[in-house]
N, C-alpha and C positions, 0 to 999 in steps of 0.2 A: 291789856286789851279791854275795850268796852264790852258790856254784856252782849250787845248785838253789834257786830262789826260794821263800821261805816267808813268809807274812804275819807270822810271828813277828819276822822281821827289821825289819818296819815297825811293831813295837810292840804286836801283838795279845797276845802272851804276857804274862801278868801279871808276869813276871820281867824284862821288857825295858822300858827307859826311857832317856830322854836322860841323858847324863853331864854333870854340872856341871863347870865349869872349876875347876882347883885353887884359883885366886884368884877369889873370887866377886864379880863386879861387880854382883850383884843386891841387895846388902845395903841400899843406900839406897832402891831401888825397893820392896823388901819392906816396909820400915818405913813407907813412904808408902801401902802397900796396906792396912795394918792396919785392920781393922774390928772394933769392939767389939760383939760379939753375945752375949748372955747370958753376959757375963763372960769371953769368949774373945778373946784377942788374939795376933797373931803375936809370936814371940819368947818367949812365956810361955803356951803352950797349956795350958788346963785340960782337964778331962774333956770328952769330946764331949757336946754337948747331946742330949737325948732326941728320938727321932723318933716321930711318930704311927704307929700300926699301918698299914702299907701297904695292907692290905685294906679299909681304912675306906671306907664308902659315901658319906659326906658330910664336908665340911671346914668347920670353924669358922674364924674369923679367927685364933684362937690356934693352931690346927693349921697354917694357912698360915705363920704366923710361925715356928713350930717347924721346919717344913721348911726355911725359908730359913736359919734359924740352923744347922741340921745341915749343910746343903750349904756354907754360908759357912765353917764350921769347917774343912771339908776343902779348900776352895779356899785359905784362908789357910795351912793346913798344907802344901799343895803349894808355895805361894810361899815358905815358910820352910824347905823341905826342904834338908837338908845333902848329900843324895846321891840317886842314882837309885832305890835300894831304897826310900827313904822316900816318894818321889813315887808309886811303884808301889803301895805300901801304901795311900796316900791315895786313889788312883784305884780300887783294888779295893774299899775300904770304901764310897766314895760310890756305886759302881755296884751294890753288893750288892742293894739293893731292886729294881733293874732286872732282875738276872739270877736272882734267887731263885725258881726254879720251884716249890719246895716251899711257898712262901707268896706267891702271885702278888699283885702290887699292883693296886688298882682303877684304872679309867680316870681317875677324878677325882683320885686321889692322883698318878698318873703325869703328869697335865697340870700340876699344881702343881709336882711334883718336877722335871720337865723344864724348866719355865720358870725355876725357881730355879737349876738347873745352868747353863742358858744365860746367865743374868744374872751369875753369880758366877765362872764359869770363862772366859767370853769375854775378859775383860781379860788373862788369862794367855797368850793367843795372841800378844800383842805382845812377848813376851820369849822369846828363844831357849832359855833353860834350861827353860822350862815349856811351850812351845808344843806339843810332841808329846804329852805326857801330857794336856794340856788338850783337845786336839782329839780324842784317843781317847775321853776322857770324854764330850765333847759329841756325838760321832758315834754313840755307843751308846745315847743317850737316846731316839732315834727320835721326836722331838717337833718339830712345825712351827716352834715359836718359835726353833729353832736355825738356820733357813735363812740369816739374814744372816751369822752367825758362820761357818758352813760355806762360804758363797760367798766370804767374805773370805779364809778359809784356803786356798782353791783358788789364790790368787796368791802363796802363801808361797814363799820361796826354798828351803825344806826339802822335799825330795821326799816324805819320810815324812808330813809334815803335809798335803801336797797329796793324797796317797793316801787318808788317813783323811777328809779333807774330802769327797772324791768319794764314798767309801763312805757317809758320813753322809747326803749328799744323795740317793744312791740309796735309802737306807733310808726316806726320807720322801717320795719321789715319789708313792707311793700316796695319802698324806694330802693332798699338795699338789694332786692332780688335782681335788679339790673346790673349789679356788680357782684357776681358769684363769690369771689374770695371774701369780700366784706360781709356778704350775707351769711356764708358758712361760718365765719368767725363769730358773728353775733349769735347765731344759733348755738354754736359750741359754748360760748360764754354763758348763755342762759341755761343750757343743760347742765354745765358744770356748777352753776350757782344753785340750781334746783336740787342737785344731788346732795348738797351739803347744808342746805337751808333748814333751819329749825323753826323759825317763826311761821305759824300757819297762815297769817295774812300775806306775808311775803311769798310763801309757797303758792298761794292762789294767784298772786300778781304775776309771778314768773310763768305759771301754767297758762294764764291768759295771754301773756306775751308770746309764748311759744305757739299758741293756737292761732296767732295772726300770720304764721308762716304760710306761704302759698302751698307748700307740700310738706306738712309736718312729718318728721322722721319717726321711725319705729322707736328709736331711743327716746325721743321727746315724749311720745305717748306712754311708753313704759315708765318713765320718771313721774309722769302725772298720775299714773295708776299707783305707783309707790306712795306718792303723797296722799292719795285717797285712802290707801291702806293705813297710813299713820293716823289720819283723821278718824277712821273707824275704830282703831285700837284705843284712841284717847277719848272716844265719844262719851262713854259712861261717866267720865270725870267732869267734863265741862260741855254738856250738850248745847246750851244756849249759845255759847261762844262758837262752837263748831258749826252750827247750822248755816250761817251765811257763807263761811269759807268753803264749806262742803258744796253748797249750791254753785258758787262761782267756779270751783275747780271741776265739778261735774260738767258744767256748761263748756268749759275749756276742752275737756275730753271729747264731748259730743262734737264740738267744732272740728277737732282734729280728725275724728272718724268721718265726718261729712266731707273732708278734703282728701280722704283716701288713706289716712294713717292705718297701718297694719299692726294688729296685736298678735304676737306669737301665742300659741295655745296656752302655754303656762301663764302668760300675762293676761289672756282673756279670763282664765279661771280666777286669777287674783283680782281682776277688776270686778267680776261678777260677785265674788265673795265680799269684797269691800262695799260695793253698792248695796248688796242684800243686807249687810249689817247696818249700814247707814239708814236704809229704808226701814228695817225692822225696829231699830233703836228709836228712830223718830216716831214711828207709829205707836210704840209703847209709851213714850213720854206724852204724846199727843192724846192718846186714849185716857191716860191717867189724869189729865188736866193739870200737868205739872209745868206747863208753859204759859207765860202771860199772853195777852192778846196779840202783841206784835210778834212774839216768838212763834205763836201758833200759825200766823200767816206765813212766816218763813218756813215753818214745818211743812205746810201744804206745798210750797214751792219745792222743798227738798224731796218730798215723796214723789212728786211728778217728775222732777229731774232724774231721780234714780231710775224710775221706770222707763223713761225715754232713753236713757243711756244704756240700760240693760237690753232694750229692744235693738238699739244700734249695734251693740256688740254681738248679740245672738242672731242678728238678721231676722228678727221675728216681730210680731206685733201683739205680743202676749203680756208684756209687763207694764205698758203705759197705763197710767191711771187717768184716762182722759175725762172721766166724769167727776173726778175729785175736786171739791172746792171747800171753802170754809164752812159751808152749811151741811156738809156730809156728816152723818152720824159717826162719832168718833169710834164707837165700838165696832161699827161695820168697817171702818178703815182698817183697824187692826186685824180683823178676820180676813179681809181681802189681802192684805200684805202677807199674813201668815200663809195663805194659800199660794202666794207667789214665791216667797223666800223659803218656806218651810219653817218649822219651829221645833221645840224639844219634843213635841208630841207626835208630829207627823211630817213627812217629807212634802215638799212643795213642787211647783212647776220647775223651779230652778234645779232641783236635784234630778228631775227627769232629763233635762238638757245637759247638765254638767254633774254627772254622778259623784265626782270627786269633791265637789263644793259642799261643805257642811252647812246645815241650817244654822242661822244665827241663834245665840242663846238669849235667854231673858236677862235683862239688866238686873244686877243684884239689888234687892230692896225695891224694885219697881214691879209693875203688874206682870 
């Protein structure tokens, strides 16, 4: 992981892609993948097939075939790519109709386009050299037809692939809500994935996906709280790494609570304990000047996110750090946080509301 997590590191940036090995074991498979579509074949790619106007209001059979040919061209090109930059170019080109806000695609076009991408890029998930770029492509289509591929990718051994699979499922939960069995299955798969996930960035991604549910379940919220607990426990070891994923996961929990997710009493206490520890540890590092400028800005976001989430859980307005910004005196920040979370010297507001929740300890070797 980078020192400060960025989705770019998980392939969002169009310049980022998986790196092919020097000796390419994909050659035989690529030749087997070759599909002859409007004169296009892997190893001898001709000009890209024409694509119907994305704003089209109706599709003929020939339009549907043209869409399939266009998408297949880029799937085959990705399979035949000699390096990461080629795969990124293919991904960028095939997603252009999806992202082109200056010429929005019609719903009927996107339905056919999404289905074509799902059919032609899903086979690329089974090969390590193309799996990441394939799942990034599939995840950004936002089409219900991609559900099986996204759920399959949740079990990948590649953390980046799992992250984008979760992101893609989160993107289509709104559509799936019209199909209760499919919706429940997606939630179940995400919950099962979060329960066993080890990578902190992927945990954050799954938490965010679950927060897209129209009515987040108590189980989903409890799993997100468990993830926060793990972040709090590991915080002292890698605080700069944990800050961004902490913030993202806290925001996911807040979103769930705003949609009516219920935390059982024991889960509430666990959540308050974890948030208090993250808040206290962040304030300690912040006050000691142990974070660089960028990390310090993220620290401010983390402190405010913790306070807002603690207010949401406790149904109070006592923990939010509404006046905190990058110019606030750092020593005052720590004193304020200690008054909220308690410390080794004195109980805080947290212990008044939740007597069973212990005050955070000082980080070893830190202020």
